[in-house]
KEZAMI-161561 format. One line per 10 residues: number of its first residue (from 0); for each residue x negated, y, z of C-alpha. Coordinates in Angstrom, 1 decimal, padded with zeros to 4 digits. Layout:
N
NUM> X,Y,Z  ...
# end
This chain:
440
0> 003.9,-034.1,-019.6  002.5,-031.0,-021.2  000.3,-028.5,-019.3  002.8,-025.8,-020.0  005.6,-027.8,-018.4  003.4,-028.6,-015.4  002.6,-024.8,-014.9  006.3,-024.0,-015.1  007.1,-026.7,-012.5  004.4,-025.3,-010.2
10> 005.8,-021.8,-010.5  009.5,-022.9,-010.1  008.5,-025.0,-007.0  006.7,-022.2,-005.4  009.6,-019.7,-005.9  012.0,-022.3,-004.5  009.9,-022.7,-001.4  009.8,-019.0,-000.9  013.6,-018.6,-001.3  014.1,-021.3,001.4
20> 012.1,-019.1,003.8  008.7,-020.9,003.8  005.6,-018.9,004.7  004.0,-017.3,001.7  000.5,-018.9,002.2  002.1,-022.3,002.9  004.3,-022.2,-000.2  001.5,-021.1,-002.5  -001.3,-023.0,-001.1  000.8,-026.2,-000.6
30> 001.9,-026.3,-004.2  -001.7,-025.7,-005.4  -003.0,-028.6,-003.3  -000.3,-031.0,-004.3  -000.6,-030.1,-008.0  -004.4,-030.5,-007.9  -004.1,-034.0,-006.3  -001.5,-035.2,-008.9  -003.5,-033.8,-011.8  -007.0,-034.7,-010.9
40> -006.7,-037.3,-008.0  -008.9,-037.1,-004.9  -011.4,-034.9,-006.7  -008.7,-032.2,-007.0  -009.2,-031.4,-003.4  -012.4,-029.6,-004.4  -010.4,-026.8,-005.9  -008.8,-025.4,-002.8  -012.1,-026.1,-000.9  -014.1,-024.1,-003.5
50> -011.5,-021.3,-003.1  -012.1,-021.3,000.7  -015.8,-021.0,000.2  -015.3,-018.2,-002.3  -013.3,-016.3,000.4  -016.0,-016.9,003.1  -018.7,-015.6,000.8  -016.9,-012.4,-000.4  -018.7,-009.8,001.7  -016.2,-006.9,001.1
60> -013.5,-008.8,002.8  -015.1,-007.7,006.1  -013.6,-004.3,005.4  -010.1,-005.6,006.2  -010.4,-006.0,010.0  -012.4,-002.8,010.3  -009.8,-000.6,008.5  -006.9,-002.3,010.2  -008.6,-001.7,013.7  -009.3,001.9,012.8
70> -005.6,002.5,011.9  -004.3,000.9,015.0  -006.7,002.7,017.3  -005.6,006.1,015.8  -001.8,005.2,015.9  -001.7,003.5,019.3  -003.8,006.3,020.9  -001.2,008.8,019.7  -003.7,010.8,017.7  -001.0,010.9,015.0
80> 001.2,013.0,017.3  -001.5,015.8,017.1  -001.2,015.6,013.3  002.5,016.2,013.4  002.2,019.0,015.8  -000.2,020.7,013.5  002.1,020.4,010.5  005.1,021.5,012.7  003.3,024.8,013.6  001.8,025.6,010.2
90> 004.6,024.5,007.9  007.6,025.3,010.0  008.3,028.8,008.6  009.0,027.3,005.1  012.4,025.9,004.1  011.8,022.2,004.1  008.4,022.8,005.7  008.7,020.0,008.3  009.6,017.5,005.5  006.5,018.8,003.5
100> 004.5,018.4,006.7  005.7,014.8,007.1  004.4,014.0,003.6  001.1,015.4,004.6  001.2,013.4,007.8  001.8,010.2,005.8  -001.1,010.9,003.5  -003.4,011.3,006.4  -001.9,008.2,008.1  -002.5,006.3,004.9
110> -006.2,007.4,004.9  -006.4,006.1,008.5  -004.7,002.7,008.1  -004.1,001.5,004.5  -000.8,-000.2,005.4  002.7,001.2,004.6  004.2,-000.3,007.8  002.1,001.9,010.0  003.2,005.0,008.2  006.8,003.9,008.5
120> 006.5,003.3,012.2  004.8,006.6,012.9  007.2,008.5,010.7  010.3,006.9,012.3  009.1,007.4,015.8  007.3,010.8,015.6  008.7,012.7,012.6  012.3,011.5,012.3  013.6,012.5,015.8  012.1,015.9,015.4
130> 013.5,016.5,011.8  017.0,015.5,013.0  016.8,017.7,016.0  015.9,020.6,013.7  019.1,020.0,011.7  017.5,018.6,008.6  019.8,016.6,006.4  019.6,013.0,007.5  019.5,011.7,003.9  016.7,014.0,003.0
140> 014.5,013.0,006.0  015.0,009.2,005.7  014.0,009.5,002.0  010.9,011.6,002.9  009.7,009.0,005.5  010.3,006.0,003.2  008.6,007.7,000.3  005.7,009.0,002.4  005.0,005.7,004.0  004.8,004.0,000.7
150> 001.6,006.0,000.0  -000.2,003.7,002.5  -000.8,001.0,-000.1  -002.2,003.5,-002.7  -004.4,006.1,-000.8  -007.8,004.6,000.2  -008.6,002.6,002.3  -005.7,000.6,000.9  -005.6,-002.9,002.2  -003.5,-004.1,-000.7
160> -006.1,-002.8,-003.2  -008.7,-004.9,-001.2  -006.6,-008.0,-001.8  -006.1,-007.1,-005.4  -009.9,-006.7,-005.8  -010.4,-010.1,-004.3  -007.9,-011.9,-006.5  -008.7,-009.9,-009.7  -012.5,-010.0,-008.9  -012.9,-006.2,-009.3
170> -015.0,-003.8,-007.2  -013.1,-002.5,-004.2  -014.9,000.9,-004.3  -013.8,001.6,-007.8  -010.2,000.6,-007.0  -010.1,002.9,-004.0  -011.5,005.8,-006.0  -009.0,005.0,-008.7  -006.2,005.4,-006.2  -007.3,008.8,-004.9
180> -005.8,011.1,-007.6  -002.7,009.1,-008.2  -001.9,009.0,-004.5  -002.5,012.8,-004.1  -000.5,013.4,-007.4  002.4,011.4,-006.0  002.3,013.2,-002.7  002.2,016.6,-004.6  005.2,015.6,-006.7  007.1,014.7,-003.4
190> 006.2,018.0,-001.9  007.2,019.9,-005.1  010.6,018.1,-005.1  011.2,018.9,-001.4  010.2,022.6,-001.9  012.4,023.1,-004.9  015.4,021.2,-003.4  015.2,023.1,-000.1  014.7,026.5,-001.8  018.0,026.1,-003.6
200> 019.7,024.2,-000.8  018.1,025.6,002.4  020.7,023.9,004.6  019.0,020.6,003.8  015.7,021.7,005.4  016.1,024.9,007.5  013.0,026.9,008.5  012.1,027.1,012.1  013.6,029.9,014.1  011.3,032.7,015.3
210> 011.6,031.4,018.9  010.2,028.1,017.8  007.3,029.7,016.1  006.3,031.9,019.1  002.8,030.5,019.6  -000.5,032.2,020.0  -003.1,032.3,017.2  -005.6,030.5,019.5  -003.1,027.6,020.0  -002.4,027.4,016.3
220> -006.2,026.9,015.6  -006.5,024.5,018.5  -003.7,022.4,017.0  -005.4,022.7,013.5  -008.6,021.3,014.9  -006.9,018.5,016.7  -004.8,017.6,013.6  -007.9,017.5,011.4  -009.6,014.9,013.6  -008.4,012.0,011.3
230> -009.7,013.9,008.3  -013.1,014.3,009.9  -013.1,010.5,010.7  -012.2,009.8,007.0  -015.0,012.1,005.8  -017.5,010.5,008.2  -016.6,007.1,006.7  -016.3,007.8,003.0  -019.0,010.5,002.5  -022.0,008.2,003.1
240> -020.4,005.6,000.9  -019.8,007.9,-002.0  -023.4,009.2,-001.7  -024.7,005.6,-001.9  -026.2,005.7,001.6  -024.0,002.9,003.0  -022.2,-000.1,001.6  -018.5,-000.5,001.7  -018.6,-002.8,004.7  -021.0,-000.5,006.6
250> -018.7,002.6,005.9  -015.7,000.6,007.2  -017.7,-000.2,010.4  -018.5,003.6,010.7  -014.8,004.4,010.4  -013.8,001.9,013.0  -016.4,003.1,015.5  -015.7,006.8,014.8  -012.0,006.2,015.5  -012.9,004.3,018.7
260> -015.2,007.0,020.0  -012.6,009.7,019.2  -010.0,007.9,021.2  -012.4,007.6,024.1  -013.4,011.2,024.0  -009.8,012.3,024.0  -009.1,010.1,027.0  -006.6,007.9,025.2  -008.5,004.6,024.9  -006.7,002.7,027.6
270> -006.9,-001.0,028.2  -003.5,-001.4,026.7  -004.3,000.5,023.6  -007.5,-001.5,023.1  -005.7,-004.9,023.6  -002.9,-004.0,021.2  -005.3,-002.8,018.5  -007.5,-005.9,018.8  -004.5,-008.3,018.8  -002.7,-006.7,015.9
280> -006.0,-006.5,013.9  -006.6,-010.2,014.5  -003.1,-011.2,013.5  -003.0,-009.2,010.3  -006.5,-010.1,009.2  -005.8,-013.8,009.7  -002.5,-013.5,007.7  -004.3,-011.8,004.8  -007.1,-014.4,004.9  -004.7,-017.3,004.6
290> -002.8,-015.5,001.8  -006.0,-014.8,-000.2  -007.1,-018.4,000.3  -003.8,-019.7,-001.0  -003.7,-017.3,-004.0  -007.2,-018.3,-005.1  -006.4,-022.0,-004.9  -003.2,-021.5,-006.9  -005.0,-019.4,-009.5  -007.8,-022.1,-009.8
300> -005.2,-024.8,-010.7  -003.5,-022.5,-013.2  -006.9,-021.7,-014.8  -007.6,-025.4,-015.0  -004.3,-026.0,-016.8  -004.9,-023.3,-019.4  -001.5,-021.8,-018.4  -002.7,-018.2,-018.9  -003.7,-018.9,-022.5  -000.4,-020.6,-023.2
310> 001.6,-017.6,-021.9  -000.6,-015.1,-023.8  000.1,-017.2,-027.0  003.8,-017.2,-026.3  004.0,-013.4,-026.0  001.7,-012.4,-028.7  001.7,-015.2,-031.3  005.3,-016.6,-031.1  007.3,-013.6,-029.8  005.0,-011.0,-031.5
320> 005.3,-008.6,-028.7  003.2,-005.4,-028.5  000.7,-005.4,-025.6  002.4,-002.3,-024.1  005.8,-004.1,-024.2  004.3,-007.0,-022.3  002.8,-004.7,-019.8  006.1,-002.9,-019.2  007.9,-006.3,-018.8  005.4,-007.2,-016.2
330> 006.1,-004.0,-014.3  009.8,-004.6,-014.4  009.3,-008.1,-013.0  007.4,-006.5,-010.1  010.4,-004.3,-009.4  012.8,-007.3,-009.5  010.6,-009.4,-007.2  010.2,-006.4,-004.8  013.9,-006.7,-003.9  013.1,-009.8,-001.9
340> 009.3,-010.1,-001.5  006.6,-007.8,000.1  003.6,-006.4,-001.9  001.2,-009.1,-000.8  003.6,-012.0,-001.7  004.2,-010.4,-005.1  000.5,-010.0,-005.8  -000.5,-013.6,-004.9  002.4,-015.1,-006.8  001.9,-013.4,-010.1
350> -001.8,-012.6,-010.0  -002.8,-016.0,-011.5  -000.6,-015.2,-014.5  -000.7,-011.4,-014.9  -004.4,-010.4,-014.1  -006.0,-012.7,-016.7  -003.2,-011.8,-019.2  -003.8,-008.1,-018.7  -007.5,-008.5,-019.3  -006.8,-010.7,-022.5
360> -004.5,-007.9,-023.8  -007.4,-005.4,-023.6  -006.3,-003.3,-020.6  -008.6,-002.2,-017.8  -008.1,-004.2,-014.6  -009.0,-001.3,-012.4  -006.3,000.9,-014.0  -003.8,-002.0,-013.9  -004.4,-002.4,-010.1  -003.1,001.2,-009.7
370> -000.1,000.5,-011.9  000.6,-002.6,-009.9  000.4,-000.7,-006.6  002.7,002.1,-007.8  005.2,-000.4,-009.1  005.1,-002.2,-005.7  005.8,001.1,-004.0  008.9,001.6,-006.2  010.0,-002.0,-005.6  009.6,-001.4,-001.8
380> 012.3,001.3,-002.1  014.7,-000.4,-004.6  018.1,-001.8,-003.4  019.5,-004.1,-002.5  016.6,-005.7,-000.6  013.8,-003.2,-000.7  011.3,-003.9,002.1  011.2,-000.2,003.2  015.0,000.0,003.3  015.2,-002.7,006.0
390> 012.3,-001.2,007.9  014.0,002.1,007.9  017.3,000.5,009.0  015.5,-001.2,011.9  013.9,002.0,013.1  016.5,004.7,012.3  019.0,006.0,015.0  022.6,004.7,014.8  023.9,007.9,013.1  021.9,007.0,010.0
400> 023.9,004.3,008.0  022.6,001.9,005.5  024.5,003.9,002.9  022.5,006.9,003.9  019.3,005.0,003.6  020.1,003.6,000.2  021.2,007.0,-001.1  018.2,008.9,000.3  015.6,007.1,-001.8  017.1,007.7,-005.3
410> 015.3,011.1,-006.1  012.0,009.8,-004.6  012.1,006.7,-006.7  012.6,008.8,-009.8  009.6,010.9,-008.8  007.5,007.7,-008.5  008.7,006.5,-011.9  007.5,009.8,-013.3  004.2,009.4,-011.6  003.9,005.8,-013.0
420> 004.6,007.0,-016.6  002.1,009.8,-016.3  -000.6,007.3,-015.2  000.3,004.9,-018.1  000.2,007.7,-020.6  -002.9,009.4,-019.1  -005.1,006.6,-017.7  -007.8,009.2,-016.8  -005.7,010.4,-013.9  -006.7,007.1,-012.2
430> -010.0,006.3,-014.0  -011.8,009.7,-014.0  -013.1,009.5,-010.5  -014.4,005.9,-010.5  -016.0,006.5,-014.0  -017.7,009.7,-012.6  -019.0,008.1,-009.4  -020.0,004.8,-010.9  -020.8,006.0,-014.4  -018.6,003.3,-016.0
# end
């Protein structure tokens, strides 16, 4: 049996197990372990073992629990509520102002947590009821929350980019910096779309009435200070890292401790908040550890088979495809997989194939990490089975139908496609900041 056929059988078996509902790490790691035993006998067990040791020795992986804990402390202690009150007061006089403020909220939540699920939960529980109560169009607001929450996997400290860094063997700090301008650009494009749409159709996002804006200047500035607390925490965490005073792991510890101290000083660090934050941090961190372990094992077997070189030869030598055509086909495959898989599963399934292939085609792996992340965001919101669509359905009130949810994301997906094309055409949007900081 040829190595190419073995690689195909491994990939097909893994997809079959995923379709039947097996856990991601079990499907990927199990296929890798079985294939290594069949191919190399008892000695094949060294491959997953070596992958486990690689995970344990990868120091930046310690950032995962730190950032997850920081995000849960800030969300469970309801500090995110202060953020929304700030945007409510300062952006309310503008048509669509609360929707614009919601995008701002999502950007800051992303900088606190790094997971899109947290942004979706906060947006659906804090922003959605308020927007509906203010007579915002239900399709507009559901689209805003879904689009805004997707920024969580792009704006640093993105947990997904940490996983990509681990699998692609790229520096986490450079990936985070590469995500800054694309994330802010995408948020700016969302805000521009909302502003223009509500300017011509003010009934979609009416401005707040004078009575609702009757608040003293002192109260406005108090809310501004309270709402900027997460920004201050983010600066305390990232500034020493960018100046070279601390390592990435040390900065993540500073962020976690600063968030904890802020919650204590505001009198919101209760026993319940602490227990939920620690429990969820442990659960998510362990899940990611298992997935990374399985992905590395699967990738090691693929490397041993030479499957990547075979696929590269198929595309370039036999089909004579241009590298850019191959790259676009890869992005399209992410969108298709995103209809039934989450971002982590997509990454660990195709990373053993795509990451080495991208490098062999001459593309920068830091830049490609940003393309992958944006494409994942689009896949999250693409019917029929987009991950964010079902999260929104689970959290939305009964008056918002599944049709409303599907319809709401169309303009935002188009905006994200525009952002993706801009970054593909102008790579420096992503690469300027890491090149400047690290002198690449």
